[in-house]
Every structure is written in C-alpha cells, then in structure tokens.
N, C-alpha and C positions, 0 to 999 in steps of 0.2 A: 624624505618623509612620505609615507603612503596613507591615503585616507579614501575609505569607501563611502560614498554618498548613496543611500538607498531610500527610494521613495515608494510608498505603498499604494493601496487601491484608490482609484479615481484621480489620482494626481496626473494621469495622462490627459485629463480633460481641463487641465489648468488654462486659464484664459477664456474658457466659454462656461465653466461651471461656476455658478454663483459669484460672477466678478465683484460685485459689491462687498463679498466677504474674502475672497481669495485674490482678487486683483486681476489684471488683464495679462500678466506675463504667462506665456505658454510654457509647457515643460521644456520644449527645446530652447526657449529664451533663457529660462532658468538654468538649464544645464550648461548653456554658453557662458552665462555670468559666473557659475560655480568654477568652470574651467579657467577663466581669466583670473579670478579671485586666488585659485588654487596656484596657479603659475606664478603670481605675485608674491605669494607666500612661501614658495619654493616647495610646494606639495605636488606629489604624483598622485592625481585623483582618478578614481574609477566611478562611473555612474550607472545607476541601475534603477529601474522601475518595473513594478509587477503588481497586478491585482490579486495574485495568488499567494496565499499564506506560506505554503511550503516552499514556493521558490525564494520568498524572502529569507526564510530560515536557512535554506542552502546558501544564499549570498552572504549572510552573516557568518556561516561557518567558513566560507571561502575567504573572508576578511580577517580570520583569526589572527594572522601574522602581521596584519597591518599596524599602523601606529595609531589609527583611531578609525571610528565609525561615526558618520553622520546620519541619523535615520529619522525620517518622517513617516511613521507607520500608518497614517491616515486613521480610519475608523478602527483598525486593528490595535490602536493605542489603548482602547477601552476593553478589549476582549481577548486578545491574543496571548494566552500564557505561553504558547509555544515560541513566540517571538521573544517574549521576556526571558524564557529560559535559554534561548539561543544566544542573547546577549550576555547572560550571565555565565554561559559556558566557555566564552572565548576571553582571551586576555586583552584584546583591543578595547580600550576605553570608548564608550559610546555617548555622544550627545544627542538627545531627542530634540526635534524641531518641529514647530507648527507655524504655518504662515499666519493664521487668524489668531485672535485673542481668545484662546479656548476657555479662559477663566471668566469670560464676559458673555459666554453664549449659554446654551442649554446646560443645566447643572451636570448632566452625565458627561459632558465633554471634559469637565475638570479633573475626572478620575482617570488616571493612567496605570495599566499594570507594569509599566516600565519604571515606576517610581521605586527607587531603591536599587535598580540594576544600572539604569543610565546614569552617568556622571552628573549630568546637568540637563535641564529643560529650558530651551529657548522658545518663546511664543510671542506672537502679536507684533513682530517686528517687520512683517512681510518677507519677501524673499531674502532681505538682507540678513535674516536669521541664519541662513546657511553660511553665509561669510562669517558671521560672529562665531558660529559652532566650530568652524575650521580654525579660526584665529585661537579660540580657547584651547583646541587640541595642540596647536603649535606651542603655546605658552606653557603647556604641561612639561616641556623639555626643561624648565626651570622649576624644580621641585618646590612645593609648599607644604605647610602644615596648616590644617584647619583648627582655629583657635575659637572657642566659645567664650563670649563675654557677658552673656545674660541668659535669662530663662526662655525667651522666645525663640521659636525654631529659626527665625531669621537673624538672631544675634551671633553671627559668626563672622570670621574674616580669614583670609588666606595669608599666613605669615611666610616670608622669606627672609632669611638672615645669611649674609655672606660672613666670611671669616673676618673678625675684628671690625664690626660695622661702624661707620663714622656717625651715623644717626639713624633714627627710625622715621620714615615717612608714612604717614597714615593717608589712605587713599579713599575718597568719597565719591561714589558715582553719581551720575545725574540721571535724567529721565522723568522730570516733573513729578517725582514721587509716585509714578505709576508702576504697578507691579510687574508689567512686561519688560521693564529695564533693571539689570541687576549688576552685580560687581564684575561680571565677566568683561564689561565694556572697558574697565580699567586694568584688564590683566596685561596688555602689552607694556604698559607703563611701569606696573608692578615688577614685571620681569626684567625690565631694562635697568631699573634702579640697582639691582643686585650687581650688575656688571660694572657699576660706578662706585660700589662700596657702600651703598646704603641698604639698610633693611627696609623692607615694605610691609605693610599690613593693609590688605584690600578689604575693606569693611562692607557687610552687608547690613542693611537696617530695614525696619518695617516701613512699607509703603502704603499707599491707598489699596485697601482690600486685605491687608495683613495687620491691621491695627495701627498703621503708620500715619502718614500725613502730619499733622500737628496736633499735639506736642510730641506724639510718639517717636517720630523720626529724630527729633532734637534730643530727646532723652536717650535714645539708643546711642547717639554720638557720644553724649557725655560718659555713658557707661562704658563705652569702648575706651575712651582715654583714660578714665579712671582705673580701668583694668590693667593698663600697661605695666604698672609696678610688679604685677604678679608674672609677667612673662620672662622666662629666662632668656638671656642673651641680648635683651634690649631695655631692661628696667632701668639702667643707669646712664642710657644714651639720650642726647638732646632729641627733641621731638618736632617734626613739621607736618602740616596738613596740606594736602592737595585736593581740592574739590572741583568737579567739573559741572558746569550747568547748575541744576538743583543742588548737587553736591557742593558747588562753590558757595551757594547760599549758607549751607549747613556749616562749611568751613569758616565762612566769615562769622557767623553766629558764635562758633568756638573761639574766635581770635581774642576774646576777652580773658582767656585762660592765661595764667602766669607760666604754665609749664611749656607753652609753644614757642619754638624759636623762630618760627616763620610760618605764614599762612599764604598759600599760592591758590589763586582762582583762575580756572581755565574756562573762559566764557561764562563767568558766574552770573546768576540772577542775584541782582542786589536791590531791586525795587519791585515788590510784589504788586503794588498798585499798577505800575507800568505793564508788568506781565499779565495782569488781568484785564488789561484793556486791548491788547493785541497779541497775535502770535498763537502758536500751537499749545502754549501753556495756559491760556486763558482760564479754562475749567479748573485746573489744579491750583492755580494762583488764587482764584476766587474762594475755592474751598478752604485753603490755608488761612486767608484773612478772615473768613468767617469764624474760624477756629481760634482766633486770637494770635497767629504768627506775626512776628515783627514785619511791618510793611517795608521799611527801608533799613538795610544794614549800614551801621556807621563805622564799623571796625572796633578794635580793641587794643589789647597790650602789644600783641606780637606785630612785627612788620608784615605788611601786606603787599604782595606782588600779583599783580593781575595781567593776564594775557588774553587777547580776544582776537579772533579772526576778523579781518577787515570785511570779508564778504559773508559774514554770519547772517543767515536768514531766520534762524531759530531764536536766538537771544541777541537782540540788537546791541551794537557795540557800545551804545550809550550807558549801558548797565556798568561798564568798566570805567569809562571815561568821567562818569559823574560821581564817582566814588572818591571823596576828597580825602579819606583816610589813607588811601593806598600810597605808599611810598615810591612805587613804581608801576608804571602802566606800559605795556607794549601792545601795539596793534599791528598784527601780522598780516601783511598784504597777500592777497590771493590765497586766502585760507578762509574756511568756513567753520562750521561748529564742530563737526566730528573729526577734522583733521588734527585737532589738539589731542586727541586720544593716540595719535601715531608718533611714537618716539623717534621715527626717522625724519620727521619734519623740522622746519628751521627754529621753531620756537623751543624745542626741548633742550638744547644746549643752554639756553638762557636759564631754564628752570634748574639744571643741574649745576650750573654756577651759582645761582642764588642759594641752593641747598648747601654747597660747600662753604660759601661765605657765612651762612647763618650757623653752621655746626662748627666752624672754626674758633 
C-alpha cells in the first residue's frame, strides 16, 4: 500500500511557529513519526512539504496511482481551488489533516475548499492526526456503505456486512463528546469484525459544537438502534454494542434496551461526577452533568462486559471496577486507553469470544 503525505505552507516552521497552537514537534520529527507509523501499518510512504501551491498540485498529480493521500494544505485549505481540483481529479482518496483545532479558532479557519473532495477531515488531535489518517486509509480496504439514520449531517454510520453475518455490532467512539474525535477511531475494530463473521455499523453522532453533548448524543444513539430494522442484511440478526470511553458511557446508557444481546465497554466512562473531578474530560463531564445527563451508569437488561487498560491515564480503571452491574470485568495489564482500539492487542480475542457466545 502506497500513501503520499503532503504538507503545505509554513509547516516547515513546525516547532518554532506558534508552539502553543501547533506544538513543539518539528517537521523532521513529524516525518520521522509518520515513517514509523507507516512501517507499522505496512504502508510505503512518501513525504513532501512545500510553500508553493503549484508544487503541491504537481505532487497530488504524482500521487494519482497511490492508495491514498494525507494532506495538510495549511492556509491553502481556505483559498486554493487549484488544490481542491487536483484532489478531485485523481482517484487516490484523500484525508485532510490539521494539527490544531481549526473549528475552535478564527471563524475563517473552519471553512475548507476541500470539503466535498476530501474523504474525511481530521483536526485538533495534534500530530497523531497523521497516524489516524493513514489508519483510515488502511481500513478502506474493507469496503463499507454509509447509512444515514437521522436528519442531522452527523447521523451516519459505516456499515460492513460479511456473507451470512452472525450478528450486528454497533460501534460507538469516544473522545469526551468533542467534535475533533469521530468514528474513524473505531475503524480498525469495525474492519476486523468482518473477518470474524460479524457485521459492524460504526456510528457517528452529534458532539459538542454540532448540537450534541446531552441529550443530543443519547438521542442519536437511540435513533441509530431504532433504524436497524430498516437495514437489509442485518434486520433479523442479534445486536451488540461496543463503546469506547465516552462511547462506553453511551453504550451503557443503551444497555436497558431489550433488543441488545451484549454491551461491551472499552475503558468506559461510568461516573460523570468522578470524570468531572479529574482528568482530561473534566470540562465535558461537567457540561453533561449541567444538562441533566445521568451521573452514574447502573446497567440494564443486556449482559455487560467491561475491559480496561491497567495503565489507562485518561479514564481511571475504577470506572470499570466499580460498576456492579457488569457480569465480567477484565483489566488488561501494560495497556493504556487507546490500545483498546487496536484489534491486534490481547483484549480483542476476549471481545470476539464474548460476541460469539452472546450471538449463539
């Protein structure tokens, strides 16, 4: 698999240019990280940076036969129809990346001429956004169909169905309900489920800034599950839900439904009061509580299986160990928060076994 990573104007100044906004990683350091991530994913990567619009257009043309393009156009994001036309003119799918949270800065930065030609935009995750963009391109090798379940632009999900699926697994991503985190974080799990005979539906929902938080996010989840009987190929299969972090909170909230065979929480947030008192989710948890979101998840009708990394520094392991409703809790040693999104890690066979048991 070949991927071209193209960086635009002023990105050669990374590390010295506005470090409070763009971080202290230099372009050389970023490219070294990208090369390592690419090697680990089995990607042959090419790296390019230019302050010249025409040179970027030529590089996009040269990547026409690649399997994907990762592009950070810098300020050309907002002005360059030429770059947008170049991306539209090649078959290689493109993922737009921005290191900073462009949606939380000056209003003009929220507008991109690549909207509609780039496959997806990843922003506000720092330099790891490049890793996530390459991972998204890798997972395109397992085809999906985008299914809309509601009227809001965010009410969509990627559906993957193998022949004769054993059941349907609905995936709910985390990110503390923040707009910069989206369903792409669950793509690797979604793609791997197909290899084991499970259909997967990787759901997007409204987050803060898009009408979400609470109760919007919860309502979207209910709407998605209510829509399943309208989807050919899975309407008569048993259903399980897997949620990571904030998505785990939503999954547990859904566990009261009678139509769920299993609820799996991967490092789930189970106590908003605790989350509001410490950790990176303090602001989001406080906001949800102010909007009337349930403080503590107590579980429901479906069996609940929780897995948590023993080294998780984002959501403390007590969120899983203190939930009495869980029929099974596994603490994975030497694993942190985001390793649970990697199907090659030791926890994933346990999840697959639990799905097989629940669907039998």
